[in-house]
C-alpha positions in Angstrom: 20.9 11.4 6.5 17.4 11.6 5.0 18.8 12.6 1.7 21.2 9.7 1.6 18.3 7.3 2.3 16.3 8.9 -0.5 19.2 8.7 -2.9 20.0 5.0 -2.3 16.7 3.4 -1.3 13.2 3.5 -2.8 11.2 2.4 0.3 11.9 5.4 2.4 9.4 8.1 1.4 10.5 9.1 -2.1 13.5 8.8 -4.3 15.4 11.8 -5.5 13.9 11.5 -9.0 10.4 11.3 -7.6 11.1 14.4 -5.6 12.2 16.3 -8.7 9.3 15.0 -10.8 6.8 16.0 -8.1 8.4 19.4 -7.8 8.0 20.2 -11.5 4.8 18.3 -12.4 2.9 17.6 -9.2 0.0 19.5 -7.6 -0.6 18.7 -4.0 -4.1 17.5 -3.4 -4.1 16.6 0.3 -2.7 14.7 3.2 -4.2 11.8 5.2 -4.1 11.0 8.9 -0.9 9.0 8.5 1.0 11.9 7.0 1.0 10.5 3.4 0.7 13.3 0.8 -1.3 12.9 -2.5 -0.5 14.6 -5.8 -1.9 14.8 -9.3 -0.4 16.4 -12.5 -0.6 20.2 -12.4 -3.5 22.0 -14.2 -5.4 18.8 -14.9 -2.9 17.9 -17.6 -3.6 14.6 -19.4 -0.8 12.1 -19.6 -0.3 11.4 -23.3 0.6 7.8 -22.7 -2.3 6.9 -20.5 -5.0 9.4 -21.6 -5.9 10.6 -18.1 -4.5 12.8 -15.3 -1.9 10.9 -13.2 -2.3 10.6 -9.4 0.3 9.4 -6.9 1.1 9.3 -3.2 4.3 10.1 -1.3 4.4 7.9 1.8 5.5 9.2 5.2 8.1 6.8 6.3 8.3 3.3 4.8 6.4 3.0 1.5 3.6 0.5 2.5 0.6 0.3 0.2 -1.7 -0.8 3.1 -1.1 2.6 4.7 -3.5 4.3 2.2 -6.9 4.9 3.8 -10.0 3.7 1.9 -11.1 7.2 0.8 -7.7 8.0 -0.7 -7.5 4.5 -2.2 -10.6 5.2 -4.2 -9.3 8.5 -5.4 -5.8 7.1 -6.3 -7.4 4.2 -8.3 -9.9 6.5 -10.2 -13.0 5.0 -8.5 -14.0 8.5 -7.6 -12.9 12.0 -8.7 -13.7 13.4 -5.3 -11.0 13.5 -2.7 -11.8 12.7 0.9 -11.2 16.4 1.6 -13.9 17.6 -0.8 -16.3 14.8 -0.1 -15.5 13.2 3.3 -15.4 9.4 3.2 -17.9 7.5 5.3 -16.7 3.9 6.1 -19.2 1.1 5.6 -20.3 -0.8 8.7 -18.3 -3.9 7.6 -15.0 -2.0 7.2 -12.4 -2.6 9.9 -10.1 0.1 11.2 -6.5 0.2 9.7 -4.0 -2.2 11.1 -0.4 -2.1 9.7 0.9 -5.0 7.7 1.9 -7.6 10.3 4.0 -9.8 8.0 7.3 -10.7 9.5 6.2 -9.7 13.0 5.1 -11.9 16.0 1.5 -10.8 15.2 1.6 -12.3 11.7 -1.2 -14.7 10.8 -0.1 -18.3 10.9 -2.6 -20.8 9.5 -3.2 -24.1 11.3 -0.6 -26.6 10.2 2.2 -24.0 10.0 5.3 -24.9 12.0 5.1 -21.4 13.5 1.5 -21.7 14.6 0.7 -22.2 18.3 -0.6 -25.5 19.5 -0.1 -29.1 18.2 -0.5 -29.8 14.5 -3.3 -32.1 13.5 -2.1 -35.5 12.3 -2.3 -36.1 8.6 -5.4 -37.9 7.3 -3.6 -41.1 6.0 -5.1 -40.8 2.5 -1.9 -39.4 1.1 0.8 -41.7 -0.2 4.1 -40.1 -1.1 5.5 -40.8 -4.6 8.6 -43.0 -4.7 10.8 -43.5 -7.7 11.1 -47.2 -7.0 7.3 -47.8 -7.1 
């Protein structure tokens, strides 16, 4: 079943073509606490189109960009050449712990004024006058 999902969908871990590309060109760098695996091109090869060594992640489960921890995010986006394995990442005091993307769930943020927000909507200010084609 896993192979069928990988063959026909792109959001479940990796596609078949990504699996083949990773097998031939990828060098495993490490794995994070969520089970995501990180790769770069073998032997420090430079991508001729980009001019640098490519880096990528294979997500465990649904491909969700917010599942990348800050240390690995920095490595993936070339902010540092050190992986969190070789130089452990120390979170800043203002960083919050990881919370999965809540969009589409009952825990999603709903701003005031949204029909889905709890409570009673504030009345409109009265300084707005709707356009009318007859005016």
